[in-house]
C-alpha positions, 0 to 999 in steps of 0.5 A: 950675387957673389957667395960669402959666409954671412948668409943663411940656410932656409931649408926646403930649397934649392940654391941654383948656381954658377962658376963663370970662370970654370964654365959651370953650373949646378944646384944644391938642394937641402932638403928638412921637413918636407923630407922627414913628414914624407918619411916619417909618414910611413914609417920606413926602416932606416935603409930604406927611408935613406934610399929615397930620401936620396932620390927625393934629393936626385928628383928636385936637384933634376926636376929645379931646371925645369923651364916650365910648369909640368912634371919631372917623374922619377922611378925605379923599378927592381928585383932588389927588396925596394922593389919601386921608387917612385918621386914627382916633383911638380914644376916649380916646388912641389914634391912628392915620393913613396916606396914599396919595399919586402919587409922581409928582405929588407930585414934581412940584410942587418941594421949595418949600414946598407949599401944602394946597390944591396936595396935597388938590385937590377932593374932599372931606372927611369927619369920621364919629362911631361909637359902635359901632353904624349908628344911633348914626354921625354923619358929616359932609361938607366939600366940598374945593375949593381950602383947606387942613384949617384952613378945612375944620375952619371950613366944617364947624363952620359949617356942620355945628356950628354952633358959633365956631371958630376952627382952628390947625395947625401941623407941621415936623419938625428943631426946635431942640434936636429934629433929625431928627424930625416934630412936631406941633400946634394949636388949637381955641377955640371960643365956647361963651355960656351965653346964647341971645342971645348965640349968635347971632352974624351969620355962623351961620345959625340952628340949632336957637335956640327959637321966639320968638328970631329970627336977628339978621340977616348985619347984627348986630354979632359978640360982644365976647368973640368978636371977642377971643378970636377975635383973640387966637388970631389971633396964635400963629405955628407955632413957638409950636405946635411947640416942645417949650419951649413947655409949652402951658400956657405958651402959653395964658398967653401969649394969654388972661393978661389974663382968665385960663385955667385949664385942665384934666386932660391927655389922653394920645395914643399911636401905635397900631394898631387891626390884628390876625391876628382883623381881617385873617381877619375881612377875608379870610373877607368875599371869596367861594372864588374872591377867596381864592385870588386872593390867593395869591401866586406863593410860595404864600402871603397877605401882607396889609401894614397900611396904618396901621403896616405889619405883614405877615400872611404866613397859609398860605392852606389854614389859612385855608380850615380856619378859615372852614370849622369858623366860626373867623373870625367 
């Protein structure tokens, strides 16, 4: 299918695409009700909500590339006002996200637009692919040293994947026609030429280039196709990524119509949590008897609240011990 200007956008979806004339592939993500539910559930300050929305868009952009049923997780641990972000994308379509922050430090930054770097601070960002077993688990780690999520993603692809990549992220509230609703959007464009020689860009290390194919070095010019694709992607504005009146197809047509762009089947995204009573019981079982007794509140109950969806599990300690003793908790 060739992208045109008469298509209708569908929120909470990823749209894969290819510009074969430039040897690039990518994805566009648009999050509407799903990200609005996540952000409003916790009542985050606006600056924290925007940061978590960016993290969610980035996670979906990357996780949607999984060709198997598994999980892609993005997690930050830093010394900034936003101490931790966790976003889970469970292929093919399940998204959940949460942030832990210091309310006083966030408030001290004021109400003016706040940079990602000021919220995140220093620490690290980990991207984990989990297929369900320790042997199939892969993790890439990027140091956070004053950069935002977009630059951290670029750094990840330069160092870990060695794929020329451009990432754009945007989040906003009160988009025209949808006042009071959060929206997030993202674009990823990657240079994936078939030719080994064309893959040897100057700004990348040799990586897995076969023996006998020397790296061109830092003085070599970049591939003209990648320069063109990167320059076109740089023209995109934040509002285009989140405007409900600009479909993903229309956006791609604006960017690449002179070269021809193909779009593929949409991949839906839905906000949903993995928590359940069984998982909570499994977590409680991992603690010793003394630790389980410490969990009992003054009212004689064990109450566990999911950090992602805020669901409360109100448990009777005697029933918990009975289930553990009977071996009903795995």
